N, C-alpha and C positions, 0 to 999 in steps of 0.2 A: 211485467216485471213485478217483483214481490218485494217487500221492504221489511227490515227488521226493527226493533229499538232495542237497545242492550242499554240496560240499567246498573247503576251501581258499580259505576267505572271507577276505581280510584283517582285521585289527580294527579300522581306520579305517572300513571299508564298513559292518561290522557294527555299529559305534556309530552311524553314520549312521541307518544302518535303523531302529536301535532308539529313535533320536531321532525320527524321521518319523511311526512307530508311535504313540510317545507321543502327540506332536501331534495326533494324528489319533484317538486313543482307540482304537488297535486293537492285536491283538498283531502281534508281526514276524512271523508266520506269515501274517496275514492282510493285512497291508501288502505283502509280497511278492507274494502272488496278485493284488492289486491292481496293482501296478506291471506283474507280468506281461499283466495283461488289457488294459491302459493301451498298453502298449507293442505287442503283438499288434493291438489293435482299428484303430490308425494306420499298420499296416505298408502299405508301398506296393505296389498291384496293377499287375499286368503282364498281358501276353498277352489272354486270352478276357475276363475280368474287365474290363479297360480297353476292349475293345472293344465290350462289352455297354454299358458306362456311357456310350460316345460315341452308340452306337445310340439310347440312352434320352433322351439328350441333345438329339439332332436329329430324333427320331420324328415332330414336328410339321410338318417341313419336306421333307414326300414332294416335292414339284413342285422342289426346288433341288438343282441339280447342282453338285458342286464339280470341275472338273478339275485334275488332279495332274501338274505338269510331268515329263516323263521325264528320266530321270538317266543316269550313266555312259556304257554302252557303245549304249545305246538311243538315248540322246540323241546320241550322235556320229553313228550310222548317219542319223539323221534329219538332220544337219547344223547341229544346234544350237552356239551359240556356245561356246565354252570360257571359263569363269569368269575372272575377273581374277585376277592373282596379285599379292600384295603384297610383293615382296621386294626 
């Protein structure tokens, strides 16, 4: 297992961590580990992880095709209408 040292924690933050650990019957060190675990478990996933979750979600819909509207220069080349301006 690895160890880290966190320096320059202000007194208020340390006191709040101590109180939170006390309420949960944990050491401050264990409480800090739990806070890190929780924060990293809910981290927003992007890129390939997101794409895999979309594939998994719609895996049973093999016969369904979703068309995606063309945007930008490709849409303009196809004669697509310009979006409205609200100015």
